[in-house]
C-alpha positions as CSV (number, residue, x, y, z in Angstrom):
1,M,90.3,-29.8,113.4
2,S,88.4,-28.0,116.0
3,T,84.6,-27.0,115.6
4,V,84.6,-24.3,118.7
5,G,80.8,-25.4,118.1
6,C,81.1,-23.9,114.5
7,C,79.0,-25.1,111.6
8,V,78.9,-24.6,108.1
9,S,76.4,-22.6,106.5
10,T,75.2,-21.0,103.3
11,S,71.8,-20.0,104.9
12,P,70.4,-20.3,108.3
13,T,69.3,-23.4,108.6
14,I,67.4,-23.1,112.2
15,S,63.7,-23.3,111.8
16,S,61.0,-21.4,113.8
17,P,57.6,-21.3,114.6
18,P,55.1,-19.9,111.9
19,I,54.0,-15.8,112.2
20,S,51.5,-15.2,114.2
21,S,49.2,-11.9,114.5
22,A,50.1,-11.8,118.3
23,V,53.2,-12.3,120.5
24,L,52.9,-15.3,122.3
25,Q,53.4,-16.2,126.0
26,N,54.4,-20.0,127.4
27,H,53.2,-21.3,130.5
28,S,52.8,-24.7,131.5
29,H,49.7,-25.5,130.2
30,G,50.4,-24.0,126.8
31,W,50.9,-20.7,124.2
32,H,48.6,-17.8,125.1
33,R,48.2,-14.7,123.3
34,M,49.6,-11.5,124.8
35,Q,50.4,-8.1,123.7
36,P,53.4,-6.5,124.4
37,R,53.9,-5.5,128.0
38,R,55.1,-2.7,130.5
39,F,55.3,-3.3,133.9
40,L,55.3,-1.1,136.9
41,Q,58.9,0.6,138.3
42,S,58.0,-1.7,141.6
43,A,61.0,-4.4,142.5
44,P,60.1,-7.9,141.3
45,P,59.8,-9.9,144.4
46,R,63.1,-11.3,146.3
47,P,63.8,-14.5,145.3
48,S,62.8,-17.4,147.8
49,R,65.6,-19.6,147.5
50,R,68.8,-20.3,145.7
51,P,67.6,-19.5,141.4
52,E,67.3,-22.2,139.3
53,F,67.4,-19.7,136.3
54,A,69.3,-17.3,134.5
55,F,69.7,-14.9,131.6
56,A,71.8,-13.7,128.5
57,F,71.2,-10.5,127.4
58,D,72.4,-9.3,123.8
59,I,74.2,-6.0,125.0
60,D,73.2,-3.7,121.4
61,G,69.8,-2.7,121.6
62,V,69.0,-4.2,125.0
63,L,71.5,-2.3,127.4
64,V,73.4,0.4,125.1
65,R,71.5,1.8,122.0
66,S,75.5,2.2,120.1
67,S,77.6,3.6,123.2
68,D,74.7,5.4,125.1
69,P,73.4,3.2,128.0
70,L,70.0,2.6,128.0
71,P,67.2,3.7,130.6
72,R,66.7,0.9,133.3
73,A,69.7,-1.2,132.3
74,Q,71.8,-0.5,135.1
75,K,68.6,-0.9,137.1
76,A,67.9,-4.9,135.9
77,L,71.7,-5.8,136.5
78,R,72.0,-4.4,139.7
79,Y,68.7,-5.8,140.3
80,L,70.2,-9.5,139.6
81,Q,73.7,-9.2,141.1
82,S,71.8,-7.9,144.7
83,Q,70.2,-11.2,144.5
84,R,72.7,-13.4,143.0
85,I,70.6,-14.3,140.2
86,P,73.4,-15.4,137.6
87,F,73.6,-13.8,133.7
88,I,75.8,-13.2,131.5
89,L,76.3,-11.1,128.3
90,L,75.9,-13.0,125.0
91,T,76.3,-10.6,122.0
92,N,76.9,-10.4,118.2
93,G,79.1,-7.9,118.5
94,G,82.7,-7.5,119.0
95,G,85.8,-6.0,117.5
96,K,87.9,-5.5,120.8
97,H,89.0,-8.2,123.3
98,E,87.1,-9.5,125.9
99,S,88.8,-7.7,128.5
100,E,88.7,-4.3,127.0
101,R,85.3,-4.9,125.9
102,V,84.0,-5.3,129.6
103,D,86.0,-2.5,130.8
104,D,84.3,-0.3,128.8
105,L,80.6,-1.5,129.4
106,S,81.3,-1.7,133.3
107,K,81.7,2.1,133.4
108,K,79.0,3.3,131.1
109,L,76.0,1.2,132.6
110,E,78.2,1.2,136.6
111,V,77.5,-2.2,137.1
112,P,80.6,-4.9,138.0
113,L,81.5,-6.5,135.2
114,D,84.2,-9.2,134.2
115,T,85.1,-11.3,131.4
116,S,83.8,-14.7,133.4
117,M,80.0,-13.4,132.1
118,F,81.0,-12.7,128.6
119,V,80.7,-14.4,125.2
120,Q,81.7,-12.3,121.9
121,S,81.3,-13.1,118.5
122,H,84.6,-14.4,117.7
123,T,85.1,-15.4,121.3
124,P,84.6,-19.1,120.3
125,F,87.5,-18.6,118.2
126,A,90.0,-18.5,120.7
127,D,89.8,-22.4,121.1
128,L,90.4,-22.8,117.2
129,D,94.3,-23.9,118.9
130,E,95.1,-26.0,115.2
131,Y,95.5,-22.6,113.8
132,K,97.8,-20.9,116.9
133,N,101.3,-21.7,115.0
134,R,99.9,-21.0,111.5
135,T,99.6,-17.7,109.5
136,I,95.8,-16.1,109.4
137,M,94.1,-13.5,107.8
138,V,91.6,-11.7,110.1
139,V,89.4,-9.1,108.2
140,G,86.8,-6.2,110.0
141,G,87.0,-4.3,112.8
142,D,88.2,-0.6,113.5
143,E,92.3,-0.6,112.5
144,D,93.8,-3.6,113.4
145,K,92.5,-4.2,116.9
146,C,91.2,-7.0,115.8
147,R,94.7,-8.5,114.8
148,R,95.5,-7.6,118.2
149,V,92.5,-9.6,119.9
150,A,93.3,-13.0,117.5
151,E,97.8,-11.9,118.7
152,R,95.5,-12.1,122.0
153,Y,94.1,-15.7,122.0
154,G,97.4,-16.7,121.2
155,F,97.6,-16.4,117.2
156,K,101.2,-16.1,116.4
157,T,100.9,-14.9,113.1
158,V,98.3,-12.5,111.9
159,V,98.2,-10.5,108.7
160,T,95.2,-8.0,107.6
161,P,93.8,-7.0,104.0
162,G,95.3,-3.3,104.9
163,D,98.7,-5.0,105.5
164,I,98.6,-6.6,102.0
165,L,97.2,-3.1,100.7
166,M,100.5,-1.1,101.9
167,A,103.1,-3.9,100.6
168,Y,101.4,-4.2,97.1
169,P,99.0,-1.1,96.9
170,D,98.1,-2.4,93.3
171,V,96.1,-5.3,94.7
172,W,93.2,-3.2,95.0
173,P,93.4,0.2,93.3
174,F,90.7,2.0,94.4
175,S,91.9,2.7,98.3
176,Q,94.9,4.4,97.4
177,Q,93.3,7.5,99.2
178,L,93.3,5.4,102.0
179,L,97.0,4.6,102.2
180,P,97.6,7.2,105.0
181,Y,94.8,5.4,107.3
182,Y,96.4,2.0,106.9
183,K,100.3,2.9,107.2
184,T,99.3,3.9,110.6
185,F,98.8,0.3,112.0
186,S,99.7,-2.0,109.2
187,R,103.2,-4.0,109.3
188,P,105.0,-5.8,106.8
189,L,104.2,-8.9,105.7
190,P,105.9,-12.1,106.9
191,A,106.5,-13.2,103.5
192,P,106.2,-11.2,100.1
193,I,103.4,-12.4,97.6
194,D,105.6,-13.5,94.6
195,P,103.3,-16.2,92.3
196,T,106.9,-17.3,90.5
197,S,108.2,-18.6,93.5
198,P,104.8,-20.6,95.3
199,S,107.3,-22.3,98.0
200,T,108.1,-18.8,99.3
201,S,104.8,-16.9,98.4
202,L,102.8,-15.7,101.5
203,K,100.3,-18.7,102.1
204,I,97.1,-17.7,104.5
205,D,95.7,-20.8,106.5
206,A,92.4,-19.6,107.6
207,I,90.6,-16.8,107.1
208,F,88.5,-14.7,110.0
209,V,86.3,-12.3,109.6
210,Y,86.1,-11.4,113.5
211,N,83.8,-7.8,112.8
212,D,82.3,-5.9,110.6
213,P,84.3,-5.1,107.8
214,R,84.8,-1.0,107.1
215,D,86.6,-1.2,104.0
216,W,84.5,-3.8,101.5
217,G,85.9,-3.2,98.4
218,L,89.3,-4.4,99.9
219,D,88.6,-7.2,101.8
220,T,86.2,-8.7,99.2
221,Q,89.0,-8.3,96.7
222,V,91.5,-10.2,98.9
223,I,89.0,-12.9,100.5
224,K,88.3,-13.3,96.5
225,D,92.2,-13.8,95.7
226,V,92.8,-16.3,98.8
227,L,89.3,-18.2,98.2
228,L,90.4,-18.7,94.0
229,S,94.5,-19.3,95.1
230,H,96.6,-22.8,95.2
231,K,96.8,-24.1,98.7
232,G,96.1,-20.1,100.1
233,I,98.8,-18.9,98.2
234,M,98.8,-15.5,97.7
235,G,98.7,-14.7,93.9
236,T,98.1,-17.9,92.5
237,L,95.3,-18.9,91.4
238,S,93.7,-23.1,91.2
239,H,93.7,-24.6,88.0
240,K,91.0,-26.6,90.0
241,N,88.3,-23.4,89.6
242,G,85.6,-24.3,87.1
243,D,86.2,-28.4,87.2
244,A,83.0,-29.3,86.7
245,S,83.7,-33.3,87.3
246,R,84.4,-31.9,91.2
247,P,82.4,-31.0,93.7
248,N,81.3,-27.5,93.9
249,K,82.8,-26.8,90.5
250,G,86.1,-27.2,91.6
251,Y,86.0,-24.1,93.6
252,Q,87.5,-24.2,97.5
253,Q,88.7,-27.9,96.4
254,D,92.2,-27.2,95.7
255,G,93.5,-26.8,99.7
256,Q,92.2,-23.0,99.9
257,P,91.8,-22.1,103.8
258,P,88.8,-22.2,105.8
259,L,86.5,-19.0,105.6
260,Y,85.1,-17.8,109.2
261,F,82.4,-15.8,110.1
262,S,82.1,-14.9,113.5
263,N,78.8,-12.6,113.4
264,P,75.5,-13.7,111.0
265,D,73.3,-10.2,111.8
266,L,72.1,-8.8,108.6
267,L,71.5,-5.9,110.5
268,W,71.8,-4.0,113.9
269,A,70.4,-1.3,116.6
270,A,73.2,1.8,115.7
271,K,72.5,6.0,116.9
272,Y,70.2,6.1,113.5
273,H,67.1,5.5,114.1
274,L,66.6,2.5,111.6
275,P,69.0,-0.6,111.8
276,R,72.2,-0.3,109.9
277,L,73.9,-2.9,107.8
278,G,75.8,-5.2,110.1
279,Q,78.4,-8.1,109.5
280,G,75.8,-10.4,107.9
281,G,75.5,-7.4,104.8
282,F,79.0,-8.2,104.3
283,R,78.4,-11.9,104.2
284,E,75.6,-11.4,101.3
285,A,77.8,-9.2,99.7
286,L,80.7,-11.1,99.5
287,E,78.2,-14.0,98.8
288,G,76.6,-11.9,95.8
289,V,80.4,-11.4,94.0
290,W,81.2,-15.1,94.8
291,A,78.0,-16.1,92.9
292,A,79.0,-14.1,89.8
293,L,82.7,-15.3,89.4
294,T,81.8,-18.6,90.0
295,G,77.9,-19.1,88.9
296,G,76.2,-19.7,92.0
297,S,74.0,-22.2,92.8
298,K,72.8,-21.8,89.2
299,A,75.9,-23.4,88.4
300,G,76.0,-25.5,91.4
301,V,78.6,-23.6,93.4
302,S,78.5,-22.5,97.2
303,L,80.8,-20.1,99.2
304,Q,81.9,-22.7,101.4
305,K,81.9,-21.2,104.8
306,I,82.0,-21.5,108.7
307,V,79.1,-19.5,110.5
308,I,79.4,-19.2,114.5
309,G,77.3,-16.4,116.3
310,K,73.5,-15.8,117.0
311,P,71.3,-17.9,116.1
312,H,73.5,-20.9,115.7
313,Q,73.2,-23.8,117.8
314,P,77.1,-24.0,118.6
315,T,77.2,-20.3,119.9
316,Y,74.4,-21.1,122.2
317,E,75.8,-24.3,123.5
318,F,79.0,-22.1,124.0
319,A,77.1,-19.3,126.0
320,E,75.8,-21.9,128.3
321,K,79.2,-23.3,129.1
322,R,80.2,-20.2,130.5
323,L,77.0,-19.7,132.2
324,L,77.4,-22.6,134.3
325,A,80.5,-21.9,135.0
326,H,79.9,-18.7,135.9
327,R,76.9,-19.6,138.1
328,K,79.0,-22.5,139.8
329,Q,81.5,-19.8,140.8
330,L,78.9,-17.0,141.7
331,L,77.4,-19.6,144.4
332,A,80.6,-21.2,145.1
333,Q,79.6,-21.4,148.6
334,Q,76.5,-23.5,147.7
335,A,77.8,-25.3,145.0
336,A,78.2,-29.0,147.0
337,N,74.4,-28.7,146.8
338,L,73.5,-26.6,144.0
339,E,70.0,-27.3,142.3
340,P,70.3,-27.9,138.7
341,L,69.8,-24.8,136.1
342,K,66.6,-25.1,134.9
343,R,65.4,-22.2,132.8
344,V,68.0,-19.3,130.7
345,Y,65.8,-16.3,129.9
346,M,67.3,-15.0,126.9
347,V,66.5,-11.3,126.6
348,G,67.4,-9.5,123.1
349,D,66.5,-6.9,120.3
350,N,66.4,-8.9,117.4
351,P,64.4,-11.3,116.2
352,E,66.5,-13.3,113.9
353,S,69.1,-13.8,116.1
354,D,68.3,-12.7,119.8
355,I,64.8,-15.1,119.6
356,L,65.4,-17.8,116.8
357,G,68.6,-18.9,117.9
358,G,66.7,-18.9,121.8
359,N,63.6,-20.6,120.4
360,S,65.7,-23.0,118.0
361,Y,68.3,-24.0,120.9
362,K,68.5,-27.7,121.9
363,S,70.5,-27.7,125.3
364,P,72.3,-30.5,126.0
365,H,71.9,-30.1,129.8
366,G,67.9,-30.1,129.0
367,I,67.8,-25.8,129.8
368,D,65.1,-24.3,128.7
369,W,65.9,-21.5,126.9
370,I,63.2,-19.0,126.9
371,S,63.2,-15.6,124.1
372,V,62.3,-12.1,124.8
373,L,61.6,-9.6,123.2
374,V,62.4,-6.0,124.3
375,G,61.7,-3.0,121.7
376,T,64.5,-0.6,122.5
377,G,66.6,-1.5,119.5
378,V,66.2,-3.9,116.1
379,H,62.3,-4.8,116.6
380,V,59.9,-2.2,116.4
381,A,57.1,-2.5,118.9
382,G,54.3,-3.1,117.4
383,T,55.2,-4.8,114.6
384,T,54.9,-8.6,114.2
385,P,58.2,-10.0,114.1
386,N,59.5,-12.9,111.5
387,H,60.3,-15.5,114.4
388,I,57.7,-15.1,117.6
389,P,58.9,-14.9,121.1
390,R,57.5,-16.6,124.5
391,M,57.5,-12.8,125.8
392,E,57.5,-9.4,124.6
393,V,57.9,-6.5,126.9
394,G,59.5,-3.2,126.5
395,D,62.6,-3.6,127.9
396,V,65.4,-5.2,129.4
397,W,63.7,-4.2,133.3
398,D,60.2,-5.1,131.9
399,A,62.2,-8.2,130.9
400,V,63.8,-9.2,134.7
401,Q,60.5,-8.1,136.1
402,W,58.5,-10.6,134.0
403,A,61.0,-13.4,134.4
404,V,61.6,-13.4,138.3
405,E,57.7,-12.9,138.9
406,R,57.2,-15.9,136.9
407,E,59.6,-17.8,138.5
408,E,58.1,-16.9,142.1
């Protein structure tokens, strides 16, 4: 089974530097105490040679806030493109196909972008070929947009919790008022739910949470049903559940499908002035329900799952591979004598994903990832983040200025 750079996780396992009362900046001679820095309006120096550095930008809270472009984001990206300095967009967001999201961002920022420089939270799911011809359940996102994304990735049979609700409204009685909404995009199930005939009943082979769920109650109920089933057959219950003689007390030990999450972010920066709960909030809620049902850690039971997205190492590996390919394409005329990429500046607003991931990532190519924290999103300027960046600045243009001056 391909892992697409996924990691099995019950909680973030990446360590971080100790909390400090000041922001730290790393130079070749060690760490130096710095205060958040705001740069002048002047342009950074012009690179004197083919750049040996590149950028990875988070989107929400760095380039846009909800659907609105942030000031100076366009200026930063246009400068990098004018100087042929490579960059990619690395986001824990999703819910749309990459081409659709890139087109939308290009129009908002008025900067030409393409999918070669874009990695969403669920982009690595496209590499899971072993499920392309099987039945998967996709959770989250607006209407059935994530189903359509999965189909464009090559998955042939995709169902959603909304499909199940429309076919069997009693599966979750508290979403009855939403049936008219689900009716607009639901599809017939590929098989009925019939526990009396398991061989012909609907069977789920993998569960993918592509984006932030909208109907937490329905999604929690249906995921719970699948994870407690026999081999993912809807409507059944595994006789191994609660068997203390088995690993994990028998839970998820009876051929149940793997559970994938694409985004571990607990919070994200929306239009509201305080951060909002993200997909990580839904996962924590699901884990709470799972613990209440199974006894949880006190009983030696965990929710077995696969979590990708920042800050996890495999997502950064996927992004680095995409960045190296984009850099080679961008500098194709000099590719024969192209110097290796030495540094990537990870510019983000969320210490728990962007900064933790940038600080902890171990590049298989020996590339140094340098974390840069901006104050235009989740992080509140003037507070001490749990994970200390290599540099803290005001916004994305400040980040570009600092990095280019550092390189020169």
